[in-house]
N, C-alpha and C positions, 0 to 999 in steps of 0.2 A: 720445780727447777732448782739448781742448788745455786748460792750464790759464789761463783766460783772466787771472784777477788776476794773477799771478805774470809772465806776459808783458805786461802793462801794466805793473807796478810795475821790471820789467827795461827797457821800451823806450819807454814811453810818453812821456815825457821828451824823449827822443832823436827819435822820428818828429815831434812838433812844432819842435823845431828844425829840424829839415830840412824841416819845412812852410814855415817861415817864412822860412828862405834860399832857398827857392823861389817867394818872394812873397807865401804867404798870412799876413793879417791874424792876430795874435796869438788872436782870437776864431775867425776860420775854420779857424785851425791845431790851436786845442782841440776845435773840432765837427769836424773830419775824422779827427783821430785816437781821438775815441769812436767817429767811426763805423767805422774801420777795425775797430776790437775788436769792435764790433757785427755788423760783418759777417763777422768771423772764428767770431764765438759762431753767429752763424746759419745759415751758409756752410760751417764746416771742412771742408776737403779731407779725402777718402777714405783718402787713403795718406798712411803720414806725411812731414812735409816736414824734410830734411835740414837745412837752414837756416832754424829759425824767425823770426829778426832779418830776412833778406832775405827771405821772405814778405812780412813784416806791411809792411816799407818799400815792397815792391813793389805791395802792394792801396794803400798809404797814396797813394803816386805816381799811381796810376789813379784814384783818388778825385779827387785833386785836378785831373788831366789833365781829367776828366770836369765837375766844377765849372768849371771855367774855361770849357770848350766850350759847356759849356748858358749860362755868363754870357754869355757871346760870341754865341751863337746867339737866346735868350731875354734881353734886358738887363732889369733892374728896372724896373718899372713902377707909377708910384705910385697909380694908381686902378685898384685890382683889378676894383671891377666893371664900368670900361669891357670891360677883359678880359673878363671873365665873361659879360658881354653878347654881346659879341663868338662865343663858342663855342658851335658846332652844339649843339641839344638831344639828345641820343642817352640817352635813359632806359634803363635795364635792364632785362632782360626779367622778368619776373612771377617767373621760378623762380630768378634771380641774387640777387633783392629779399628770395623769402624764405631763400635760401640764407645771405645777408648779415646776416639778423635773426637765423638760429639761432647763427651765431659771433660773432653780439655779446650775444648773451643769452650763450652760452659762456664768451666773454671777461670779460663783467660779472661774471659768478657764479666764474670763477677767481679774479677779482682781490678779489673782497669777504673770497676765502680766505686772504689774504695780509695779515699784521700791518700794523699803520698805517704806520709809518714808510718801510719799503719800498713802501706803497702810496704814500705822498705823492711820495717819491722819483722812482716810476713817472709820475705825474700831471704833477708838474711838468717832466719830461724831456718829454712830450708836448705840452706849452706850449711847449715851444723853450728852456728854458733850460738851462742848461750845467751841467756837473756842480760848478763851483766853486762856482755861486750855489747851487745845490741844496745844498751842503755849506752855504754860510755859513747859508742861511735854516732849514736844520735843524738848524744846530749839530752837522753831524758831520763828520768828516774826508771829503775828497774822495773817496778810495781807499774809504773804507766807502759813501759815494754809489754809486760803481760798483760794487762788489760787489751791491749791492741791488738794482740795476738790471737785472745779469745774472741773479742770482735771480728777480727778477719773472719776465725775460724768460723763463726757460726753464721757470718754471711755466705760463705763458699758453701757451706753445709746447706744453708737454707736455698740457695740459688739450685743446688745439683738435686736437691728434694723435688723443689718445685719440677724441676726440668723433667724429672720419674715418674711424676705426678704422685709423689709420695708426702708432699704436706702442701698447707696453705702455705702463701706467705706470709710474712713476719705481717706484715700492714695487714691482711686480711685477718688474722687469728684478733689483733687488736681491737677490730670492730666488732667480735663477736661476743 
């Protein structure tokens, strides 16, 4: 398991600078950096990586390329309703709706288990705020906002995995 917090402390600012040199705005570089670490957290490679710095920079570079490609293919549209109206109505199946509702209920219950400040960090991030903004709003350091987001994400993933039967609860893993 990767120690995301120490990786972020060691490489976060360097990755942001790297992305800014590649043409990203400061806000975009910060968002891509955050997304890089969230990707590594949720999809950490199974095999040990010899050079974690190179791996992180590769993930960041790939994300920036994907975003640039998406922006070229799908330019920003001021009127989102016009875009939504043009989309075909592909309603999900009744089974998919039922599964989604169950998963949402599981996630809501899991989020209710989270203490207030980490929950606020999570909800503000979901609303699109950067970790710097979240830190300012909640009067906590940026690093604390990031680490609390990581903990909430791990908790939610654990609860969802438990419900799906994919994984033992964290407390069970520790006993083994």
